[in-house]
N, C-alpha and C positions, 0 to 999 in steps of 0.2 A: 217545401223540405225545413225542418226543424235541425237548426245550428245547435251542435253538442257545446256543452260549456264545461270544459276540462278544468278540473281540480282535483287536489290532493285530498286524501281520505281526511285529513285533518282540516283541509277547508272545507267539506261536506258536513263535518260535523259541528264546526262553528255555526254554519247557516242554519241547521237544525235546531241548534241552541237558541238562534237568535229569532227564529220562528214561534219557538215554545214562547220564549220570553214576550214577544208581542202579542201573541194569543192569550196566555195563560196571565199576565201581570200587566200588561199595557192596555189591552182593551177593555178588561174590568173596570181598571182605573178611569179610563175615559169615561165610559160610560156611566160610572157613578158622579163623575164632573158634569156631564151634559144633565143628566137628572137632578143634581142639586142646584144647577143653574137654571135650569126650568122651573124649579119651584120658586126662584126669584120675580116670577111675573113675566112682564112684556118683554117678549124674546127679541123685538126688532132692535130695542137697543141696550141689548144683555152682553154685555164683552164677555163676559165668564161662557156663555152659552157659544157664542162666535169661535171663541178660541179652542173651547171644547169639540166643537165641531168639525172645525179645521184640523186639530189635532187626530180625532177619528178617521176621517178622510186621509192625512198623511199617514198614520198606523196601518189603513188596511190596503193602502197602494203599497206599503213596504212589504207587507205579507204577502200580496201577490206578486211582486215581483221576485223575491227570492225563493216562493215557492214554484214559478215559472222556471228559473235556474236549476232549482233540484230537481224538476221533473226532466231538465234536459241535460244534467250533468253527467258527464263522462268521469267517473271517478279513476284516477291514474296513480299508482304506487310507484313512487320514483325508484325505490328499493328494489322493484322487479325488473327495471331497465338497465340496460349496458349500452357500451360504445361508447365512441370516442368523439362522437359528433352533437355537439349543443340541441337538445329540442326540450320540452316542458318537462318540469322536474330535476333538470341536471342542477347541482351544486356546482358554483364555478370559483375558481381563482383567477382572477383579472390583475394584470399590471398596469395601473395609469401611466399613460404615456407622458404626461406632463410631470407628474409628481414621484414617478417609480413606487408609489404606494401600493400594495396589495389589497384590492376589494373583494368581498365575498358576496355572493348572491347566488340566491336559487331563483330560479324561474318558474313561477307559480299561476292561478288564474287570477283574472280581476279582483275577486272579492276578497283574494287571502292577501294579497300584495301590501306590504309593510317594510316601506327603506329602511326603518330604523333597524327593522330587523332583520336586513337582507336579503328581503322576499320580495322580490320584483314581476309585476305583471307580465305576461304574455304577451300583453298587448302595448308595451312600453317601448319607445325607441331604442333602449339599450338591448331588449330582449328580440326585439323585432332585427337587429342589427346582427346579433350573436347566432340565432338559430341557423342553424346547418354549417356552421363553421367547428372548428378541430382544435385541438389542444396545438399552441403554437402559432394559429393563425393571428394577424392583426387585424383589428376592427376599428374602422371610422365610424362613430355613433353621432346623428345630427339631433341634440336635442334644443327645447326651448332656449336653453341658458348658453348655447352654441356648442361646437362640434367638439369633439373628445376621442381621443384615440386609446384602445386598450390592447393589449396582449393577452391571449386565453393562454393561462399558466397551469390550468387544471381543469378536468372535467369529471365531475364525481358523481356517482348515484345513490351512496351513502352517509 
């Protein structure tokens, strides 16, 4: 059974751009570096050659990983969703139980998560604790940094 990888259309487009960059820019650059290093002679003691081959392996692995995720992508448009229950794509306003500060998050796929931009991964401890809850619910989140409590102030989709 193939596991679907949920992501937004924006996340999918970013992933496509990354694959294109790796294939069209990085792959030729690395091939050129390998050819150049090969021209230096003895490959057994050629650090540039080994570094370029390692970079090639990393690049090809990254391409395969991204293409695999794209083939299993379940692109979800949060704007087409509705309801008061927290799920993938939800834009949330939470009140931090310790500081009473309002924090804003959107629950997105793993690849597109960026805490600095308020985008948290579906598989993060905070998102897992929030999924299925509703506006007004209080949630206890167990993170590596300790337990935190939040009150869900708002659940929005646009």
